[in-house]
PAKEPA-244566 format. One record per atom (N, C-alpha, C): x, y, z. Coordinates in steps of 0.05 Angstrom, whole numbers, plus 32768, in hexadecimal, padded with zeros to 4 digits. Layout:
// PAKEPA-244566
XYZ...
//
This chain:
// PAKEPA-244566
80117FE880008000800080008012801980008027801980108039802F8012804780347FF7804E801D7FEA805B80207FD08049802C7FBB802F80257FBB801C80307FA88019804E7FAD801780557FC7801480727FCD802D80817FC4804480747FC8805D80817FC0805E80857FA2805680707F93805680727F75804280887F6C802A80887F798017809C7F71802180B87F76802E80BC7F8E803880D67F94804F80DE7F81806080CC7F7A807680D27F67806B80DA7F4C805780CB7F42804C80D27F28803D80EC7F29803080F27F3F8023810C7F42803681237F41804D811F7F50806181347F50806E81377F34806F81227F25807B81237F0A8067812E7EF6804E81337EFE803A813E7EEC802B812A7EDC802E81107EE3801F80FB7ED5800480F87EE27FEF80FC7ED27FD380FB7EDC7FCA80DF7EE17FD180CC7ED07FC780B17ED27FDE809E7ED47FE0808F7EEA7FF7807D7EEE7FF680667EDB7FDE805D7ED37FDC80447EC37FDA804A7EA57FD780637E9D7FD680697E807FEE807A7E798002806D7E6D801B807B7E678018808C7E4D800480877E3D800080977E25801580917E0F801880A37DFC802B80A07DE7804480B07DED805B80A67DE4807580B37DE8808180BB7DCE808C80D37DCD809A80DE7DB580B580E87DBC80C880E57DA980E380EF7DAD80E6810B7DA080F4811C7DAD80FB81367DA28118813B7DA7812881427D92814481477D95814981667D95815281707DAC8157818C7DB0817581927DB0817C81A97DA5819881B37DA8819C81C17DC2818781CD7DCC818881DC7DE6816D81DA7DF3816C81D07E0B815281CC7E19814981E67E27815A81FA7E2A815382147E36814682117E51815081FD7E61814681F97E7C813081E57E7E812B81D67E69811681C17E69811D81AB7E7E810A81A17E8C810F818D7EA080F981777E9F80FF81607EAC80EB814B7EAD80D281547EBC80BB814F7EB180A281577EBE809781717EB280A6817D7E9F809C81967E928083818F7E82806E81A07E858054819A7E788055819F7E5A8047818F7E4B804281937E2E8026819E7E2B802481B67E1F800B81C47E1D800281C67E007FE881C67DFC7FDC81CC7DE17FC481DD7DE57FC681F67DDB7FB0820A7DDE7FA9820E7DFB7FBD820F7E0D7FB982147E297FB081FB7E397FAF81E47E2C7FA681CC7E3A7FBD81B87E3B7FC181AC7E537FD681997E567FCF817E7E497FE181757E377FDD815B7E297FF381477E2F800881507E3E801D813D7E438033814A7E54804A813D7E55806081467E65807A813A7E5B809181457E6580AB813A7E5E80B181237E7280B6810B7E6780BA80F47E7880D880F07E7E80E980F67E6A810680F37E6F811681057E5D812F810A7E658142811A7E56815D810C7E57816A810A7E40818580FF7E3F8194810A7E2781AE81077E2781BF81117E1181C980F97E0181C780F97DE681D180E37DD681EE80E87DCE81F980D67DBE821580D87DB6821B80EF7DA4820780FB7D97820A81137D868206812D7D958207812D7DAF820381447DC081E781507DBC81D581417DB381B981497DB281AB81417DCC819981527DD58189814B7DED816F813F7DE5816C81257DED815481167DE5813F81197DFB812881247DF4811281277E0780FC81137DFF80F481037E1380DE80F07E0F80C580FE7E1A80B381057E07809B81137E0F808381007E0E807680FE7E24805F80EC7E27804580FC7E23803580F37E10801B81007E0A800580EE7E147FF680F87E277FE080E87E337FC680EC7E257FC481017E147FAC81067E057FAA80F37DED7F9180EE7DE47F8C80DD7DCD7F8B80ED7DB37F9281077DB47F9081177D9C7FA4810D7D877F9C810F7D6D7FAE81077D577FC2811D7D527FDB81157D507FF181287D4C7FFD81247D317FFC81377D1E800881347D048026812F7D078032811F7CF5804E81177CF78061812E7CF3805881457CE68069815C7CE3806581717CF9805981697D0F8055817B7D26807081817D34807181977D438088819F7D52808181A27D6F8096819D7D80809281A27D9D80A681B97DA4809B81CF7DAB80AA81E87DAF80AF81ED7DCD80C981F47DD280D081FD7DED80CA821B7DEF80B882227E0080AE823D7E0280B682497E1D80C7825E7E1C80CF826C7E3580B9827D7E4080B7827C7E5B80A3828D7E6880B082A77E7280A082BC7E7480AA82D67E7B80B782D77E9680AB82C97EA980B582C97EC580C882B27ECB80D282A57EB680E5828F7EBA80D882747EB580E982607EAF80DE82467EAA80D682427E8D80D082297E8680C882237E6A80B182107E6B80A2820F7E55808D81FB7E51809081F07E34808381DA7E2F808381CF7E14806881D57E07806981DB7DED805081E27DDF804F81D27DC5803981C47DC1803681B47DA9802D81C57D92803C81C57D7C803581D47D63802D81BF7D4F801381BC7D4A800981A77D38801081AE7D1B8018819A7D0C801F819E7CF08006819A7CDE800B81987CC47FF681967CB07FF6817B7CA2800781697CAB8009814F7C9D7FEF813F7CA17FE9812E7C8C7FD2811C7C8E7FD981037C9D7FF380FE7CA07FFC80E67CAF800180EE7CCC7FFB80DB7CDE7FFD80E27CFB801480D27D08802080DF7D1C803680D37D2A802D80BC7D3C803E80A77D3D803880907D4D804980907D668043807F7D798052807C7D92806F80767D8C808280867D96809E80827D9280AA80927D7A809980A07D6B80A380B07D5580B380C97D5F80C280D57D4D80D280EC7D5380C381057D4880C081197D5980B381337D5180C981487D5080C4815D7D4080D781727D3B80D881857D5380F081907D5A80F281A37D7080ED81C07D6680E681D17D7880E481EE7D7280EA81FD7D8C80F382167D8880FC82267D9F80EF82427D9E80EB824D7DB580E282697DB780FA827A7DBE80F882947DB8810E82A67DBF810E82AC7DDC812682B17DE6812A82B87E02812182D57E06810B82D97E1580FF82F47E18811383077E25812082FE7E3B8132830F7E49814B83147E38815383007E28816A83057E16816483197E01814B83197DF68143832D7DE3814383497DEF8138834A7E08813783647E158153836F7E1A8164835D7E24818083657E29818E836F7E10818983607DF9819583687DE0818B83847DD7817183897DDB816683A37DD4817283B97DE5817583B37DFF818083C77E12819D83CE7E0B81AC83B97E0481C883BD7DFC81CA83CE7DE381B983C87DCF81B983D87DB681B283F57DBB819E83F97DCC819684157DD381AC84237DE181B984157DF481D084217E0381E784297DF081ED84177DDE8203841C7DCB81FB84347DB981E284357DB081DA844C7DA081DB84667DAF81D384657DC981D4847D7DD981F084877DDD820384737DE2821F847B7DE6822A84887DCC8223847C7DB5822C84877D9C822184A37D97820784A67D9E81FA84C07D9A820784D67DAC820C84CF7DC5821884E37DD7823584E97DCF824384D47DC5825E84D97DBC825E84EC7DA4824C84E87D91824A84F97D7A824285167D82822F85187D94822685327D9E823D85417DAC824C85337DBC8262853F7DCB827785497DB7827D85387DA2829185417D8F828785597D7F826D855A7D79826285707D6A8263858A7D7A825C85887D94825C85A07DA5827885AC7DAA828C859B7DA682A885A57DAB82B685AC7D9182A785AD7D7B82B385B57D6182BA85D37D6282D285D97D5682DB85F57D5682C986067D4582BE85FB7D2F82AD860B7D1D829486147D2B828886027D3C827086097D4A8275861F7D5E828C861C7D6D829386317D818297864C7D7482A4864B7D5C82A986657D4E828F86717D45827D865F7D3B8263866A7D31825386767D48825386687D5F824486737D768250868D7D80826B868E7D80827886A77D89827486BF7D77826F86B97D5D826B86CF7D4A824F86DA7D4A823C86CC7D57822086D57D58821D86F07D65822A86F67D7C822787117D87823187277D74824787217D65825187357D52823C873B7D3C823187257D32821C87297D1D820587387D2781FC87327D3F81E587407D4B81EB875D7D4F820487637D58820B877F7D5C820B878F7D41821587827D2C8215878F7D1281F887937D0781E7877F7D0B81CC87827D0281BD87987D1281C3879A7D2C81B787AF7D3C81BF87CA7D3281D987CD7D2C81E387E77D2281D687ED7D0781D287D97CF681C587DE7CDC81A887E77CDF819A87DB7CF2817E87E37CF7817D88007D01819088077D12819088237D1C819588377D0681A788307CF381AC88427CDC819488447CCA8186882E7CC6816D882F7CB6815888417CC38155883F7CDC814288507CEB8149886D7CE8816388737CEB816B888F7CE88166889A7CCC816C88897CB8816788917C9C814A88977C97813888867CA1811C88897C9D811288A37CAB811C88A77CC4811488BF7CD2811E88D87CC4813688D77CB8814088EF7CAA813088F47C90812788E07C82811988E37C6980FC88EA7C6C80F088E47C8380D488E97C8780CB89067C8380D9891A7C8F80D089367C8B80D3893F7C6E80E989377C6080ED893E7C4480D789337C3380D0891A7C3880BB890D7C2780A0891B7C2B809A89227C44808189307C498081894B7C3C8097895A7C3D809989747C31809689727C1380A3895F7C0680A1895B7BE9808589547BE1807889437BF1805C893C7BEA804A89557BEC804E89667C00803E897E7C02804389917BEB805C89947BE3806289A67BCC8055899C7BB2805789837BAD804A89787B95802C897B7B95802089787BAD8003897B7BB07FFB89987BAA800B89AB7BB4800589C77BAF800889CE7B91801D89C37B85802289C87B69800B89BD7B58800289A57B5F7FED89987B507FD389A87B527FCD89B37B6A7FB489C27B6D7FB589DD7B5D7FCD89E77B577FCF8A007B487FD189FC7B2A7FD189E37B217FD489DE7B047FBE89EB7AF37FA489EB7AFC7F8F89F87AEB7F958A167AE77F9F8A247AFD7FA68A407AFA7FBD8A447AE77FD18A327AEA7FE78A347AD77FDF8A307ABA7FCC8A1E7AB67FC28A197A9B7FB38A317A907FA38A3E7AA17F948A567A997FA78A6C7A917FBC8A717AA27FCF8A867A9C7FDE8A807A827FE48A677A7E7FF38A5F7A667FE28A637A4D7FC98A5D7A4F7FB78A617A387FB48A7F7A327FB18A8F7A477FAF8AAC7A427FC88AB77A357FDF8AAE7A3E7FF88AB87A337FFA8AAF7A157FF38A967A107FF48A8D79F47FE08A9C79E27FC98AA379EE7FB68AB279DE7FC18ACE79D77FCD8ADB79EA7FDA8AF479E47FF08AF179CF7FFF8ADC79D280148AD779BE80088AD179A37FF18AC479A37FE48ABF79897FDA8AD8797C7FD08AEA798C7FC68B0479817FDE8B1479767FF48B137985800B8B23797D80188B18796480148AFF795E80228AF37947800F8AEB79317FF98AFA792D7FE68AF379187FF28AF478FD80088B0578FA80148B0778E080248AEE78D9802A8ADD78ED803A8AC578E880298AAF78DD80348A9978D780268A8378CB80118A7978DE7FF78A7F78D87FE18A7978EA7FDF8A5B78EF7FE58A4B78DB7FE38A2E78DD7FF78A2378F180108A2C78EF80258A22790180208A2B791E80178A44792180118A4E793B7FFA8A3E79487FE68A3779387FCF8A2779437FD98A0C794C7FEA89FF793B7FF489E57943800589E6795C801589FB795E802589FF797680148A02798F7FFF8A12798C7FED8A1679A37FDF89FC79AA7FD689ED79967FC989D3799C7FDC89C079AB7FF589BF79A1800989AE79AE800E89B679CB801089D179CF801589DB79EA7FFD89D479FC7FE589D779F17FCD89D17A017FCC89B47A087FD389A379F57FD3898679FA7FE8897F7A107FFF898B7A0D801589867A20800C898F7A3C7FFF89A67A3D7FF689B17A577FE2899E7A647FCF89937A537FBB89807A5E7FC989677A687FDC895D7A597FEA89457A627FF9894A7A7C800589627A7D801489697A968001896B7AAD7FE989757AA97FD589777ABE7FCC895B7AC77FC889497AB37FC1892E7ABA7FD789207ACA7FEF89257AC1800689187ACF800889227AEC8005893C7AF0800689467B0B7FEF893D7B1C7FD8893A7B0F7FC0892F7B1D7FC489137B267FD189027B147FD788E67B1C7FEB88E57B337FFE88F87B32801288F87B48800488FF7B627FF189127B617FE3891B7B787FD189057B837FC788F37B727FB588DD7B7A7FC588C47B827FDF88C57B7F7FF088AF7B877FF188997B737FED889F7B597FEE888B7B44800B88887B3A801188707B31802C886C7B26804188697B3C805988627B35806F885E7B48807688777B578078888E7B48807E88A77B55806888B17B67804F88AC7B5E803888B47B6F803788A47B89803C888A7B87803C887A7B9F805288837BB28069888A7BA7807F88947BB7807788AD7BC7806888BF7BBA806188D87BC6804988D77BD8803588C67BD0801B88C87BDE801488AF7BEE802088987BE68017887F7BF38023887C7C0F8012887D7C22801B887B7C3E8025885E7C44801E884B7C338026882F7C388044882B7C358051883F7C26806E883D7C23807C883E7C3E807488527C4D808088557C678079883E7C79806088347C778058881C7C87806888047C7F806E88017C65807E87EA7C5C809A87EB7C6880A588037C6980C088067C7480C087FF7C9280AB88087CA080A988017CBC80A487E37CC0809487D77CAF809087BA7CB180AA87AB7CAC80B987B47C9980D387A77C9380E587A97CAC80E587C07CB980F587C37CD180EB87B07CE780D187AD7CEA80C6879B7CFE80CD877E7CF880CC87767CDE80D3875B7CD780F187567CDC8101876A7CD8811E87677CDD812387637CFB811487727D0B8117876F7D28810E87537D3180F887497D2580EF872E7D2B810487197D248110871D7D0D8124870A7D04813C870A7D17814487227D21815A87247D34815487157D4E813B87197D578133870C7D70813286EE7D6C812986E57D54812886C87D4D814486BD7D4C815786CC7D41817386C37D40817F86C07D5B817886D37D6E818286D17D89817786B97D98815E86B37D948151869D7DA3815686827D96815886817D7C815B86677D6E817286697D5A818B866B7D6481A2866E7D5181A686557D41819F863D7D4C81A486257D3C819386247D23817E86347D21816D86357D09817C86417CF1819086537CF6819D86627CE181BA86587CDC81C586467CEE81E1863E7CEB81E186217CE181E6861E7CC781E686037CBB81FE85F27CC2820085EA7CDB821685D97CE4821085BC7CDE822285AC7CD3821D85907CCC821585807CE58201856F7CE281F8855E7CF781E285697D0981D885827D0281C4858F7D1381AA85927D0481A585807CF1818C85837CE1817385817CF28172856D7D04815A856A7D15815785827D28816E858D7D33816D85A47D44816285BC7D35816B85BF7D1C816185D67D0C814385D47D07813985BB7D02811C85B77CFE810D85BF7D17811785B57D2E810985BC7D47810985DA7D4C812085E77D46812286047D4A810F86137D38810C86097D1F80F986177D0C80DC86147D1780D585FC7D2180BA85F87D2C80B5860B7D4480C8860C7D5680C5861D7D6D80C4863A7D6580D486427D5180D5865E7D4880BA86667D3D80AE86547D2C8094865B7D1F807E865D7D348080864D7D4A806C864E7D5F807086637D74808686727D72808D86867D86807E86A07D80806986A57D8E805986BE7D89806786D77D93807B86D47DA4808A86EB7DAD809B86F77D9880A186E77D8380B286F07D6C80A086F87D55809086E57D4C808086EA7D34806386F17D3D805E870A7D42804487137D4B803887267D37
//
């Protein structure tokens, strides 16, 4: 009785459900068992169908696993028994059924299969990321210590000083020209308003001249008067267009937008200077800083303190 209890306890500890039904046995030749041991469960779709009964090494350094299948399911002869590593350690066996029409018999050999080592994959990824990070920091350190970059950064204050001086000169020039432009515009306006009077006086003078020269060729005098009259009308039209701000000269004299454009240009120049101070990497094409320049451009476009 004690011996029976001992045998039942041993088989229970070994994972064998039925002491009297040994089931079918299959051989699997593994190159690496990855921690496989006697008693390891054989699973199919999450259901236990067998276990590892024994492990030994043959003369070819292959590890022979005797897998006992207690289920009556039919197993195609091209099926595989896969060693599957678990995340928290340990391994299990998993039956991968094949597509063959012929079925394996008791004692047949099934093909082995292996799963990848999860922790090994994670470690490989971590090592690759670490190596990439070391390479990146090394490249960044070498770039930051380049003489060309230091010289470019040191020259930025000089460039900003020269641009500031240029802006000041432009402002002074505009301020000096403003009174003269206003005075010229007023003089042209006054001259244009007096053109009808000038035309009347010119006609009267020509009429007197016509009377005094009646003895001359009347046809030539008439043509001359007509030409003078036409020229006077064209001159009046020209001055009127100037007074109304037509044409390039008229816009220069009358168009207030000219002064506004100059002031807008000055404001844009100031914005550009501020942008250069805050985002110098946007304007300095140093090799290896393409991504930094893109980030600087995005930040610059979104900076309402500069482009308002």
